[in-house]
C-alpha positions in Angstrom: 0.0 0.0 0.0 1.4 3.4 -0.9 0.8 6.7 1.0 -1.0 8.9 -1.5 -4.3 10.7 -1.9 -6.9 10.1 -4.6 -5.4 11.1 -8.0 -5.9 14.8 -8.8 -7.6 14.0 -12.1 -10.1 11.7 -10.5 -13.4 13.6 -10.6 -15.0 11.2 -8.1 -13.3 13.2 -5.3 -15.7 16.0 -5.9 -18.7 13.7 -5.6 -17.1 12.3 -2.4 -16.8 15.8 -1.1 -20.4 16.6 -1.8 -21.5 13.4 0.0 -19.4 14.0 3.2 -20.4 17.6 3.3 -24.0 16.7 3.0 -23.6 14.3 5.9 -21.8 17.0 8.0 -24.7 19.4 7.1 -27.2 16.8 8.2 -25.6 16.5 11.6 -25.3 20.3 12.1 -28.9 20.9 11.1 -30.1 18.0 13.3 -28.7 19.6 16.4 -30.4 23.0 15.8 -33.6 21.7 14.2 -34.6 19.8 17.3 -34.4 22.8 19.7 -37.0 24.7 17.8 -39.4 21.8 17.9 -39.0 21.0 21.7 -42.1 22.8 22.8 -44.2 21.0 20.2 -42.7 17.6 21.3 -43.4 18.4 24.9 -47.0 19.4 24.1 -47.9 16.6 21.6 -45.9 13.7 22.9 -46.5 14.5 26.6 -42.8 14.6 27.4 -41.8 15.7 30.9 -39.3 18.5 31.5 -36.5 16.0 32.2 -37.3 14.1 29.1 -37.1 17.1 26.9 -33.7 17.8 28.4 -32.6 14.3 27.6 -33.9 14.6 24.0 -31.1 17.1 23.5 -28.6 16.1 26.2 -28.7 12.4 25.3 -27.6 13.1 21.8 -24.8 15.4 22.9 -23.6 12.9 25.5 -23.5 9.9 23.1 -21.9 12.1 20.5 -19.2 13.2 22.9 -18.5 9.8 24.4 -18.0 8.2 20.9 -16.1 10.9 19.0 -12.5 9.9 19.6 -13.3 6.2 19.4 -15.2 6.8 16.1 -12.1 8.5 14.7 -9.9 5.6 15.8 -12.3 3.0 14.3 -12.0 4.8 11.0 -8.2 4.8 11.2 -8.2 1.0 11.9 -11.0 -0.4 9.8 -11.3 2.2 7.1 -12.9 5.7 7.0 -15.3 4.9 4.2 -16.6 1.8 6.0 -17.2 3.7 9.2 -18.7 6.6 7.4 -21.2 4.4 5.7 -21.9 2.5 8.9 -22.5 5.9 10.7 -24.7 7.4 8.1 -26.7 4.2 7.8 -27.2 4.0 11.5 -28.0 7.8 11.7 -30.7 7.3 9.1 -32.2 4.3 11.0 -32.1 6.3 14.3 -33.8 9.2 12.6 -36.6 6.9 11.5 -36.9 5.6 15.0 -37.1 9.2 16.3 -39.7 10.1 13.7 -41.9 7.1 14.5 -41.3 7.1 18.3 -44.4 5.9 20.1 -43.6 7.7 23.4 -41.1 10.1 24.9 -39.0 7.2 26.3 -38.5 5.7 22.8 -37.6 9.2 21.5 -35.0 9.7 24.1 -33.5 6.2 23.4 -33.5 6.9 19.7 -31.8 10.3 20.1 -29.0 8.6 22.1 -28.6 6.1 19.3 -28.6 8.9 16.8 -25.8 10.6 18.7 -23.8 7.4 18.8 -24.1 7.0 15.1 -23.1 10.6 14.5 -20.0 9.8 16.5 -19.1 7.1 13.9 -19.9 9.3 10.9 -18.6 12.8 11.7 -15.0 12.1 12.6 -14.5 10.5 9.2 -15.5 13.6 7.3 -12.2 15.5 7.4 -10.2 12.3 7.4 -11.9 11.4 4.1 -11.1 14.9 2.7 -7.5 14.5 3.8 -7.3 11.2 2.0 -9.1 12.4 -1.1 -7.6 15.8 -1.8 -3.9 16.9 -2.2 -2.6 19.5 0.2 -2.9 22.4 -2.3 -6.6 21.8 -2.7 -7.5 21.5 1.0 -7.6 25.2 1.7 -10.5 25.6 -0.8 -12.2 22.5 0.6 -12.0 23.8 4.2 -13.4 27.1 3.0 -16.4 25.2 1.6 -16.8 23.5 5.0 -17.0 26.9 6.7 -19.8 27.9 4.3 -21.6 24.6 5.2 -21.3 25.4 8.9 -22.8 28.9 8.3 -25.6 27.6 6.2 -26.4 24.9 8.8 -26.5 27.5 11.5 -29.0 29.6 9.6 -31.1 26.9 8.0 -31.5 24.5 10.9 -33.9 26.6 13.1 -35.8 27.8 10.0 -36.2 24.3 8.6 -37.3 23.0 12.0 -39.8 25.9 12.4 -41.3 25.3 8.9 -41.6 21.6 9.3 -43.2 22.0 12.7 -45.5 24.8 11.6 -46.7 23.1 8.5 -47.7 19.9 10.4 -47.2 17.8 7.3 -49.7 14.9 7.0 -50.7 15.7 10.6 -47.3 14.4 11.9 -46.7 17.4 14.1 -42.9 17.5 15.0 -42.0 14.1 13.4 -40.9 15.4 10.0 -37.9 17.1 11.6 -36.4 13.6 11.9 -38.0 11.9 8.9 -36.4 14.5 6.6 -33.1 12.8 7.2 -34.3 9.5 5.6 -34.0 10.4 1.9 -30.8 12.4 2.5 -29.3 9.5 4.5 -30.3 6.8 2.0 -28.9 8.9 -0.9 -25.6 9.4 1.0 -25.4 5.7 1.7 -25.8 4.7 -1.9 -23.6 7.4 -3.4 -21.0 7.1 -0.7 -20.5 3.4 -1.4 -19.8 4.3 -5.0 -17.7 7.5 -4.9 -15.8 7.5 -1.6 -12.3 6.0 -1.8 -11.4 3.8 1.2 -8.4 4.8 3.3 -6.9 3.8 6.6 -4.1 5.1 8.9 -0.7 3.6 8.4 -0.3 3.3 12.2 -3.6 3.5 14.1 -3.7 3.5 17.9 -5.6 0.9 19.8 -9.1 1.4 21.1 -9.6 2.5 24.7 -13.1 1.1 25.4 -12.5 1.2 29.1 -11.8 4.9 28.9 -15.0 5.4 26.9 -17.0 3.5 29.5 -15.5 5.5 32.4 -16.2 8.8 30.7 -19.8 7.9 29.9 -20.4 6.5 33.4 -19.0 9.6 35.1 -21.1 11.9 33.0 -24.3 9.9 33.5 -23.8 9.8 37.2 -23.6 13.6 37.1 -26.2 14.4 34.5 -29.0 12.0 35.5 -29.5 13.4 39.0 -29.3 17.0 37.7 -32.2 16.3 35.2 -34.3 14.1 37.5 -33.5 15.6 40.9 -36.0 18.4 40.8 -38.9 16.2 39.8 -38.1 13.6 42.5 -37.5 16.2 45.3 -33.7 16.1 45.2 -33.3 12.7 47.0 -30.1 11.6 48.7 -29.2 9.2 46.0 -28.8 12.1 43.6 -26.2 13.8 45.7 -24.4 10.5 46.2 -24.4 9.9 42.5 -23.0 13.3 41.7 -20.3 12.9 44.3 -19.5 9.5 42.9 -19.1 10.9 39.4 -16.0 12.7 40.6 -14.6 9.4 41.9 -15.2 7.8 38.5 -13.5 10.7 36.7 -10.5 10.4 39.1 -10.3 6.6 38.3 -10.4 7.6 34.6 -7.3 9.8 35.0 -5.4 7.1 36.8 -6.4 4.5 34.2 -5.4 6.8 31.3 -2.0 7.4 32.8 -1.4 3.6 33.0 -2.7 3.0 29.5 -0.5 5.7 28.1 2.6 4.1 29.7 1.5 0.6 28.6 0.7 1.0 24.9 0.7 4.8 24.1 -3.0 4.8 23.0 -5.1 6.4 25.7 -8.5 7.9 25.0 -7.3 11.2 26.5 -3.7 12.2 26.0 -3.0 13.6 29.5 0.4 15.0 28.5 -1.4 17.6 26.5 -2.6 19.3 29.7 1.0 20.2 30.6 0.6 22.8 27.8 -0.9 25.7 29.7 -2.7 27.2 26.7 -4.2 23.8 25.8 -5.4 23.2 29.4 -6.9 26.6 29.6 -8.5 26.3 26.1 -10.1 23.0 27.1 -11.6 24.7 30.1 -12.8 27.6 27.9 -14.4 25.1 25.4 -16.1 23.2 28.2 -17.5 26.2 30.0 -18.6 27.7 26.7 -20.4 24.5 25.9 -22.2 24.8 29.2 -23.3 28.3 28.5 -24.6 27.5 25.0 -26.4 24.3 26.3 -28.3 26.5 28.9 -29.1 29.3 26.5 -30.5 27.6 23.4 -32.9 25.3 25.2 -34.2 28.0 27.6 -34.5 30.5 24.8 -36.7 28.2 22.7 -39.0 27.5 25.7 -39.2 31.2 26.6 -40.3 32.2 23.1 -42.8 29.4 22.5 -44.1 28.2 25.9 -43.6 31.6 27.7 -44.5 34.2 25.1 -46.9 31.9 23.2 -45.1 32.3 19.8 -45.4 29.7 17.1 -42.3 27.8 15.9 -42.0 29.9 12.7 -42.0 33.2 14.5 -39.4 31.8 17.0 -37.3 30.5 14.1 -37.3 33.7 12.2 -36.4 35.6 15.4 -33.1 33.7 15.5 -32.1 34.6 12.0 -30.2 37.9 13.0 -28.3 35.9 15.5 -27.2 33.3 13.0 -26.2 35.8 10.4 -24.2 37.8 13.0 -22.3 34.6 14.1 -21.4 33.7 10.5 -20.3 37.3 9.6 -18.2 37.8 12.7 -16.6 34.4 12.5 -15.3 35.1 9.0 -13.9 38.5 10.0 -12.3 37.2 13.2 -10.2 34.5 11.4 -9.3 36.4 8.3 -8.8 40.0 9.6 -8.8 40.4 13.4 -7.0 37.5 15.0 -3.8 37.8 12.8 -3.6 41.4 14.0 -4.9 41.4 17.6 -4.5 37.8 18.7 -6.1 36.7 22.0 -7.8 40.1 22.5 -10.3 39.2 19.8 -11.5 36.1 21.7 -11.7 38.0 25.0 -13.6 40.8 23.3 -15.9 38.1 22.0 -16.6 36.9 25.5 -17.3 40.5 26.7 -19.5 41.3 23.7 -21.5 38.1 24.1 -21.9 38.8 27.8 -23.0 42.4 27.0 -25.6 41.0 24.5 -26.9 38.6 27.2 -27.3 41.5 29.7 -29.0 43.7 27.1 -31.4 40.8 26.4 -32.1 40.5 30.1 -32.8 44.2 30.4 -35.2 44.2 27.4 -37.0 41.1 28.8 -37.5 42.9 32.1 -38.6 46.2 30.4 -41.1 44.7 27.8 -42.2 41.6 29.6 -44.7 39.5 27.7 -45.1 42.3 25.2 -41.6 42.0 23.7 -41.4 41.7 19.9 -39.0 40.0 17.5 -37.7 43.4 16.4 -36.9 44.4 20.0 -34.9 41.1 20.4 -32.9 41.7 17.2 -30.4 44.1 18.8 -29.3 41.9 21.7 -29.3 38.9 19.4 -27.0 40.6 16.9 -24.7 41.7 19.7 -24.6 38.1 21.1 -24.1 36.7 17.6 -21.1 39.0 17.0 -19.6 38.0 20.3 -20.1 34.3 19.6 -18.6 34.6 16.1 -15.5 36.2 17.5 -15.0 33.2 19.8 -16.1 30.0 17.9 -14.0 30.4 14.7 -10.5 31.2 16.2 -10.8 29.3 19.5 -9.7 25.9 18.2 -6.6 27.4 16.5 -5.7 29.3 19.7 -6.0 26.1 21.8 -3.9 24.1 19.3 -1.3 26.7 18.6 1.3 25.4 21.2 0.4 21.7 21.0 3.2 19.5 19.6 2.6 18.6 15.9 2.5 14.8 16.7 -0.5 15.3 19.1 -2.5 17.6 16.8 -5.0 14.9 15.9 -5.6 13.8 19.5 -5.9 17.4 20.7 -8.4 18.3 18.0 -10.6 15.3 18.8 -10.5 16.1 22.5 -11.5 19.7 21.8 -14.7 18.7 20.0 -15.4 16.0 22.7 -15.3 18.4 25.6 -17.4 21.0 23.8 -20.2 18.3 23.4 -19.7 17.3 27.1 -20.1 20.9 28.2 -23.2 21.2 26.1 -24.7 18.1 27.7 -23.8 19.4 31.2 -25.4 22.8 30.3 -28.6 21.0 29.2 -28.6 19.1 32.5 -28.2 22.4 34.5 -31.4 23.8 32.9 -33.3 21.9 35.6 -31.5 24.1 38.2 -31.2 27.5 36.5 -34.6 27.5 34.7 -37.2 24.8 35.6 -36.5 25.2 39.4 -37.2 29.0 39.2 -40.2 28.3 37.0 -41.7 25.9 39.6 -41.0 28.4 42.4 -42.8 31.2 40.5 -45.8 29.1 39.6 -46.0 27.7 43.1 -46.0 31.2 44.5 -49.1 31.9 42.4 -47.5 33.6 39.4 -49.1 33.1 36.0 -47.3 30.8 33.5 -46.2 33.6 31.1 -44.6 35.9 33.7 -43.1 32.8 35.4 -41.4 31.8 32.2 -40.1 35.4 31.8 -38.6 35.4 35.3 -37.0 32.0 34.8 -35.6 33.1 31.5 -34.0 36.1 33.1 -32.5 34.0 35.8 -31.0 31.7 33.2 -29.6 34.7 31.3 -27.8 35.8 34.5 -26.1 32.4 34.6 -25.0 32.7 31.0 -23.6 36.2 31.6 -21.6 34.8 34.5 -20.3 32.0 32.3 -19.0 34.6 29.8 -17.1 36.3 32.7 -15.4 33.0 33.6 -14.5 32.5 30.0 -13.0 36.0 29.7 -10.7 35.3 32.7 -9.7 31.8 31.5 -8.7 33.3 28.1 -5.7 35.1 29.7 -3.9 31.7 29.6 -4.3 31.5 25.8 -1.3 32.7 23.6 -1.2 36.4 23.0 -0.7 36.0 19.3 -1.6 33.1 16.9 1.3 30.7 16.2 1.9 28.7 13.1 -1.0 26.2 13.1 -0.9 22.6 12.0 -2.5 22.2 8.7 -6.0 20.8 9.0 -5.8 20.7 12.7 -9.0 22.8 13.0 -12.1 23.0 11.1 -15.9 22.7 11.3 -15.7 19.0 12.3 -13.4 17.0 14.5 -10.4 15.1 13.0 -11.1 12.2 15.2 -7.8 10.9 16.7 -5.7 11.0 13.5 -2.3 12.4 14.2 -0.8 14.4 11.4 2.1 12.0 11.3 -0.2 9.2 10.3 -1.0 9.8 6.6 -4.1 8.1 5.2 -3.4 5.0 3.2 -5.9 4.3 0.4 -6.8 0.6 0.2 -8.6 -1.4 -2.5 
């Protein structure tokens, strides 16, 4: 076997690119499309508050737990094979979500969907790396940036339209069923046009590490989401304390595995790099803030203000456009000149937007309009755009080249874990306040407004923490490893391990 990419003259590589980009788009849209339909799912499927948290958090947790392992499986058994397995499983899980008979089945199907995404998504950039020569990858990564922006804008709108239209009387179900034709087409075309590739030297799997990470997070998240409904029993506190013990065992095990065969799930030596350790903390806390905001925001607009899905979806358009615009400017113009200050400015601007939103919510109450929300949402979008695009490069800038793949996979993993934790915290920072207000005799609408404002206070505090943590990031961008960052994780492929096409 020779170490080479797909021949430059082979036009199939562009078909392969379209297929993997479609799969990446499908995953991106699926995350945002569900949020807008959550109130409809709660109303029509009879889901409890903890169940609607798990509809989103379950996906994020399964996705996070399987990302690095999914990348390694592709390195070992072939990226094409794992990509097809992932997209096929994702399509089946989408069908199960769409035809779910009850909320429990929907939660289980969403967890399966996240696990299948963890097999599919890490292969995307690995397939690009194996398919395109180095001089074409810049153009390809630019296309991925456009796909990310399009997914951010179209996901909420598509979810709103599908929910509002109530196609064939299916209510919210088409938001999942729309994946079926896309997934089937990707499966058929991918088997024909994607070239198989493997890593020359792939690390071994660390299934024990995956099990410990998943167990530790479940022991923390399950009591958070169920505790309020069950009156915060003793077992919940014991479980949350026990999760810290499990995570300590994980660290000890990873140290031993690293010494034994050099293929741990988490490369602990990376945390000796101050900028990487701080960046991982930023990414995790940022994920917590986003997990809280987006679920609470949807519930506030639809369940609190009584807006329909379409109005709520359209209200978010200025935010999405601001994120995409600011992200492009931050990478191309601002970070090369101002470095770390751009990211810190992003945290402050995002926090300012949150506080402005909180002030407007207090001032206008239930009479607030989409136009009045536009200003704080644009400010928040600009702040978020200044952070999301350059953050990965800032975290990786001082990481040794041989660990770039491991570090990139870990960055994406902790972001999803932070998101899952934020969704779990919604029970405390939103639903708990909502219950108190309703229990005190407040009407449902004003109670939702109060709970939303309380949650926004938490998000603003998160931005303050992120601002402080960013002082540990490099002042100026360093020379980045090619392909180390991008819209999707690289899995656990080190740059030293070139893809090897196989027959």
